[in-house]
C-alpha angles and dihedrals in degrees: 000000000000090000093052090048093050091045092051090046092054091048092051091048092050091048089051094049091048089052092052092048093048092047090048093049091046095049092044091051095045089048094052092042090053092049092050092049090051093050093045090053090065106075117207113254110227112233118231111271091248087060091053099045102038132066118255112275119250117237090250091055092060105084115157106031118165093185144334125253125208117197133168112240102184096265101047143320117303117208118210130185108221131204133154089359095304125122120212115195111234108168147314128249109215106233129150116232088232088060093058125077117246095245090047092049094051089053092048092049088059092037132257117238114221111195101207146353091279096057086045091056093046090051092051089052092056089057101035105116 
Protein backbone atom coordinates (compact mmCIF):
# COMPACT_ATOMS: atom_id res chain seq x y z
CA UNK A 1 0.00 0.00 0.00
CA UNK A 2 2.84 2.37 0.85
CA UNK A 3 4.59 1.56 -2.44
CA UNK A 4 1.42 2.31 -4.37
CA UNK A 5 1.01 5.62 -2.52
CA UNK A 6 4.64 6.63 -3.22
CA UNK A 7 4.34 5.62 -6.87
CA UNK A 8 1.15 7.66 -7.33
CA UNK A 9 2.70 10.62 -5.51
CA UNK A 10 5.77 10.54 -7.78
CA UNK A 11 3.59 10.30 -10.89
CA UNK A 12 1.51 13.24 -9.67
CA UNK A 13 4.64 15.27 -8.96
CA UNK A 14 6.08 14.53 -12.43
CA UNK A 15 2.79 15.54 -14.07
CA UNK A 16 2.76 18.75 -12.01
CA UNK A 17 6.34 19.65 -13.06
CA UNK A 18 5.54 18.84 -16.71
CA UNK A 19 2.51 21.16 -16.62
CA UNK A 20 4.62 23.96 -15.16
CA UNK A 21 7.29 23.54 -17.86
CA UNK A 22 4.74 23.41 -20.68
CA UNK A 23 2.96 26.50 -19.33
CA UNK A 24 6.25 28.41 -19.06
CA UNK A 25 7.26 27.53 -22.63
CA UNK A 26 3.81 28.44 -23.99
CA UNK A 27 3.67 31.81 -22.20
CA UNK A 28 7.23 32.68 -23.25
CA UNK A 29 6.48 31.80 -26.87
CA UNK A 30 3.24 33.80 -26.89
CA UNK A 31 4.93 36.84 -25.32
CA UNK A 32 7.77 36.82 -27.85
CA UNK A 33 5.32 36.26 -30.68
CA UNK A 34 3.18 39.17 -29.50
CA UNK A 35 6.21 41.46 -29.19
CA UNK A 36 7.38 40.50 -32.69
CA UNK A 37 3.92 41.19 -34.14
CA UNK A 38 3.82 44.59 -32.45
CA UNK A 39 7.22 45.49 -33.86
CA UNK A 40 6.22 44.20 -37.31
CA UNK A 41 3.04 46.31 -37.31
CA UNK A 42 5.14 49.44 -37.15
CA UNK A 43 6.42 49.82 -40.63
CA UNK A 44 9.74 51.64 -40.85
CA UNK A 45 9.35 55.11 -42.24
CA UNK A 46 11.88 55.81 -44.94
CA UNK A 47 13.93 58.88 -44.33
CA UNK A 48 14.29 61.41 -47.11
CA UNK A 49 17.21 60.77 -49.45
CA UNK A 50 19.02 63.81 -48.10
CA UNK A 51 18.93 62.38 -44.59
CA UNK A 52 20.42 59.10 -45.76
CA UNK A 53 23.28 60.62 -47.73
CA UNK A 54 24.34 63.59 -45.63
CA UNK A 55 25.93 63.76 -42.23
CA UNK A 56 23.75 64.94 -39.36
CA UNK A 57 23.58 68.70 -39.08
CA UNK A 58 25.24 70.44 -36.18
CA UNK A 59 22.98 72.57 -34.01
CA UNK A 60 24.68 75.72 -35.35
CA UNK A 61 23.85 74.72 -38.94
CA UNK A 62 20.10 74.78 -38.29
CA UNK A 63 19.18 78.42 -38.64
CA UNK A 64 15.48 78.94 -39.37
CA UNK A 65 13.60 76.12 -37.67
CA UNK A 66 9.83 76.39 -37.25
CA UNK A 67 9.51 73.14 -35.32
CA UNK A 68 11.14 69.76 -34.74
CA UNK A 69 9.74 66.42 -35.87
CA UNK A 70 10.36 63.06 -34.18
CA UNK A 71 9.62 59.96 -36.26
CA UNK A 72 10.27 56.23 -35.67
CA UNK A 73 12.45 54.81 -38.47
CA UNK A 74 12.45 51.11 -37.55
CA UNK A 75 15.79 51.30 -35.74
CA UNK A 76 15.28 54.34 -33.56
CA UNK A 77 13.72 57.79 -33.47
CA UNK A 78 14.93 60.25 -36.09
CA UNK A 79 14.86 63.94 -35.23
CA UNK A 80 14.30 66.49 -37.99
CA UNK A 81 14.39 70.29 -38.03
CA UNK A 82 11.50 71.55 -40.15
CA UNK A 83 11.00 74.90 -41.84
CA UNK A 84 9.10 75.96 -44.95
CA UNK A 85 7.91 72.38 -45.51
CA UNK A 86 11.47 71.00 -45.64
CA UNK A 87 12.81 68.42 -43.21
CA UNK A 88 16.51 68.47 -42.30
CA UNK A 89 17.79 65.34 -40.56
CA UNK A 90 19.57 66.14 -37.28
CA UNK A 91 20.24 62.84 -35.47
CA UNK A 92 18.77 59.53 -34.33
CA UNK A 93 17.91 58.40 -30.80
CA UNK A 94 18.62 54.66 -30.44
CA UNK A 95 15.45 53.05 -29.05
CA UNK A 96 14.06 49.55 -29.60
CA UNK A 97 10.42 49.22 -30.67
CA UNK A 98 9.80 46.84 -27.76
CA UNK A 99 10.74 49.62 -25.31
CA UNK A 100 8.06 51.99 -26.62
CA UNK A 101 4.38 51.71 -25.74
CA UNK A 102 2.00 50.84 -28.58
CA UNK A 103 0.25 54.22 -28.40
CA UNK A 104 3.53 56.13 -28.44
CA UNK A 105 4.81 53.95 -31.30
CA UNK A 106 1.73 54.76 -33.37
CA UNK A 107 2.25 58.48 -32.76
CA UNK A 108 5.95 58.21 -33.61
CA UNK A 109 5.16 56.34 -36.81
CA UNK A 110 3.10 59.32 -37.98
CA UNK A 111 5.56 61.85 -36.52
CA UNK A 112 5.42 63.92 -33.36
CA UNK A 113 5.77 67.68 -33.73
CA UNK A 114 7.88 69.41 -31.08
CA UNK A 115 7.40 73.17 -31.02
CA UNK A 116 10.81 74.30 -29.74
CA UNK A 117 14.16 73.21 -28.29
CA UNK A 118 12.68 72.92 -24.81
CA UNK A 119 10.00 70.49 -26.04
CA UNK A 120 12.69 68.57 -27.93
CA UNK A 121 14.88 68.33 -24.80
CA UNK A 122 11.90 67.10 -22.75
CA UNK A 123 11.08 64.52 -25.45
CA UNK A 124 14.71 63.28 -25.46
CA UNK A 125 14.65 62.87 -21.67
CA UNK A 126 11.63 60.58 -21.99
CA UNK A 127 13.60 58.21 -24.21
CA UNK A 128 17.04 58.55 -22.62
CA UNK A 129 18.04 55.16 -21.37
